[in-house]
C-alpha positions in Angstrom: -6.5 27.0 -25.2 -3.9 24.2 -26.0 -4.4 24.7 -29.7 -3.6 28.5 -29.3 -0.3 27.8 -27.4 1.0 25.1 -29.8 0.0 27.2 -32.9 2.8 29.6 -32.0 5.4 26.8 -32.4 6.6 27.1 -36.0 8.6 23.8 -35.8 5.7 21.7 -34.8 3.8 19.3 -36.8 0.4 20.7 -37.7 -2.3 19.1 -35.3 -5.6 20.1 -33.8 -6.2 18.9 -30.2 -9.6 17.9 -29.1 -10.8 17.6 -25.5 -11.9 14.4 -24.0 -14.1 16.2 -21.4 -16.5 19.1 -21.8 -15.3 22.6 -21.3 -14.7 23.7 -17.7 -13.2 26.7 -16.0 -10.3 28.1 -17.9 -6.9 28.6 -16.2 -6.1 32.0 -14.8 -2.9 33.8 -15.4 -1.7 35.2 -12.2 1.6 37.3 -12.0 3.7 37.0 -8.9 7.0 38.8 -8.2 8.7 36.0 -6.4 8.4 32.2 -5.6 7.1 32.8 -2.0 4.3 35.0 -3.2 3.3 32.4 -5.8 3.3 29.6 -3.2 1.2 31.7 -0.9 -1.2 32.4 -3.6 -1.6 28.8 -4.5 -2.0 27.7 -0.9 -4.7 30.4 -0.3 -6.5 29.4 -3.5 -6.5 25.8 -2.5 -8.1 26.8 0.9 -10.6 28.9 -0.8 -11.7 26.1 -3.2 -11.9 23.7 -0.2 -14.2 26.2 1.5 -16.4 26.3 -1.7 -16.7 22.5 -1.6 -13.9 21.2 -3.7 -12.1 18.4 -2.0 -8.3 18.8 -1.8 -7.8 15.3 -3.4 -9.4 16.8 -6.5 -6.8 19.5 -6.8 -3.5 19.4 -8.6 -0.6 21.8 -9.0 1.5 21.4 -12.2 4.9 22.9 -12.5 7.6 22.7 -15.1 10.6 21.7 -13.1 10.6 20.0 -9.6 12.8 22.7 -8.0 9.8 25.1 -8.5 8.0 23.0 -5.9 10.2 23.7 -2.9 8.4 26.9 -1.8 5.0 25.4 -2.5 5.8 22.3 -0.3 7.0 24.5 2.5 4.0 26.7 2.3 1.5 23.8 2.3 3.2 22.3 5.2 3.2 25.6 7.1 -0.6 25.8 6.5 -1.2 22.2 7.4 -2.5 21.5 3.9 -2.0 17.8 3.1 -0.3 17.0 -0.2 1.4 14.3 -2.2 3.8 14.4 -5.0 3.1 11.9 -7.8 6.3 12.6 -9.8 9.6 13.5 -8.5 10.5 13.4 -4.7 9.9 15.8 -1.9 12.6 18.3 -1.2 14.0 16.7 1.9 14.0 13.3 0.3 16.5 14.2 -2.3 19.8 12.3 -2.2 22.1 15.3 -1.8 20.1 16.7 1.0 20.0 13.3 2.8 23.7 13.1 2.4 24.1 16.6 4.0 21.8 15.5 6.8 23.8 12.3 7.3 27.0 14.4 7.6 25.4 16.8 10.2 23.9 14.0 12.2 27.3 12.2 12.3 29.2 15.3 13.4 26.6 15.6 16.3 26.5 11.9 17.1 29.6 9.9 16.0 27.7 6.7 16.9 25.2 7.1 14.2 25.9 4.1 12.1 23.4 4.8 9.3 24.8 8.2 8.7 28.4 7.0 8.8 27.7 4.2 6.2 25.8 6.7 4.0 28.8 9.0 3.9 31.5 6.4 3.5 29.5 4.8 0.6 29.9 8.1 -1.2 33.6 7.5 -1.5 34.8 5.9 -4.8 35.1 2.1 -4.5 33.4 1.9 -1.2 30.2 -0.2 -1.1 28.1 -1.8 1.6 30.7 -4.3 2.7 33.5 -1.8 2.7 31.2 0.6 4.7 30.6 -2.3 7.3 34.4 -2.8 7.6 35.0 1.0 8.0 32.3 1.2 10.6 33.9 -1.5 12.7 37.4 0.3 12.5 35.6 3.6 13.3 34.1 2.1 16.4 37.6 1.4 17.9 38.3 5.1 17.8 37.4 6.8 21.2 34.7 9.4 20.6 34.9 11.5 23.8 33.4 14.9 23.6 36.7 16.5 24.7 38.5 14.9 21.9 36.2 16.4 19.1 37.0 19.6 17.6 34.7 22.5 18.6 33.0 24.0 15.6 32.6 27.8 16.1 30.6 30.3 14.1 32.8 33.0 12.6 32.2 36.3 14.4 30.9 39.2 12.2 
């Protein structure tokens, strides 16, 4: 199968791939209209294979780009199917999401030191020591609920 795929590439160096293992089940081509449908299909197929006797630890899902994995991670979690990611990071462990979560946590709890320091270290020229100094100054500001601005949802 791999040889048929690479043969279509006219810019490639001529080569013939040979398998290291004996032939097995060939991959199936399944057409899905959207990512959620694809994730549901993969999760369902994993459960079917497990019922047929294949251990989940013997299964792998390959994808071209890590952002394709979000829907699958959510679907596997929803169905209580354990999984691990061996390359890349889980969706909620990505730095920009941790930054957003730190901001939301600090808005709801101004005494959250870790969130405060994470946010301040995103500022240019602020490192660990600078964040510590800013935290000490920040602690001197009264954080009474009546002094915080109320955030309201816009009315439709």
